[in-house]
C-alpha positions as CSV (number, residue, x, y, z in Angstrom):
1,M,0.4,-49.3,22.7
2,N,0.6,-47.5,19.3
3,I,-1.4,-46.5,16.3
4,R,-0.4,-48.8,13.5
5,K,2.0,-47.2,11.1
6,N,-0.1,-47.6,8.0
7,I,-3.1,-45.9,9.5
8,A,-3.9,-42.6,7.8
9,T,-5.4,-39.8,10.0
10,N,-6.3,-36.2,9.2
11,D,-6.9,-33.3,11.4
12,E,-10.8,-33.4,10.8
13,G,-11.0,-36.7,12.4
14,F,-11.0,-39.0,9.4
15,I,-9.2,-42.4,10.0
16,F,-8.4,-44.9,7.1
17,N,-7.1,-48.4,7.6
18,P,-5.7,-49.2,4.2
19,S,-5.2,-52.8,5.2
20,T,-9.0,-53.4,5.5
21,G,-10.1,-50.5,3.6
22,D,-12.3,-49.5,6.6
23,S,-12.7,-45.7,7.5
24,F,-13.8,-44.1,10.6
25,S,-14.4,-40.6,11.9
26,V,-13.9,-39.3,15.5
27,N,-14.7,-36.0,17.1
28,P,-12.3,-33.3,17.9
29,I,-11.3,-35.0,21.2
30,G,-10.7,-38.3,19.4
31,V,-8.4,-36.3,17.0
32,E,-6.4,-35.1,20.0
33,L,-6.3,-38.5,21.4
34,I,-5.1,-40.1,18.2
35,Q,-2.5,-37.3,17.8
36,L,-1.2,-38.1,21.3
37,L,-1.2,-41.8,20.9
38,K,0.8,-41.4,17.7
39,K,3.4,-39.7,19.7
40,D,3.7,-42.8,22.1
41,T,2.2,-40.6,24.9
42,S,1.3,-42.7,27.9
43,T,-2.2,-43.1,29.1
44,D,-1.4,-41.4,32.3
45,E,0.1,-38.3,30.3
46,I,-2.9,-38.4,28.1
47,S,-5.3,-38.2,31.1
48,E,-3.2,-35.4,32.8
49,I,-3.3,-33.4,29.4
50,I,-6.8,-33.8,28.6
51,C,-8.2,-33.3,32.2
52,Q,-6.2,-30.2,32.7
53,K,-7.3,-28.7,29.3
54,Y,-11.0,-29.4,29.5
55,D,-11.3,-29.6,33.3
56,V,-13.1,-33.1,33.3
57,D,-13.1,-35.7,36.1
58,R,-10.0,-37.8,35.8
59,I,-11.9,-41.1,36.7
60,V,-14.5,-40.4,34.1
61,F,-12.0,-39.6,31.5
62,E,-9.9,-42.5,32.3
63,Q,-12.8,-44.9,31.7
64,D,-13.6,-43.1,28.4
65,L,-10.0,-43.4,27.4
66,E,-9.9,-47.0,28.0
67,D,-13.2,-47.6,26.0
68,F,-11.8,-45.4,23.1
69,I,-8.5,-47.5,23.1
70,I,-10.6,-50.8,23.2
71,Q,-12.6,-49.6,20.1
72,L,-9.3,-48.6,18.3
73,K,-8.0,-52.1,18.9
74,D,-11.2,-53.8,17.9
75,F,-11.1,-51.8,14.5
76,N,-7.3,-52.8,14.1
77,I,-6.2,-49.2,14.4
78,M,-4.1,-49.9,17.4
79,G,-1.5,-52.8,17.6
């Protein structure tokens, strides 16, 4: 599960898909998730990193991460 190679992102949360011309923005946590996904970090590792860093409930975060990934796939950001 990877962010497509042609997807442009920046540290402020702007995401651009040059294939479709669509652009999106994400919040700071979304930026972190995109950066981790770009590094091919597994969802388990992402959950561990974020839950420790922000002291959030792992079950709740894993559902939110799953929803985020579904959205990225729906918008052709992930392959």
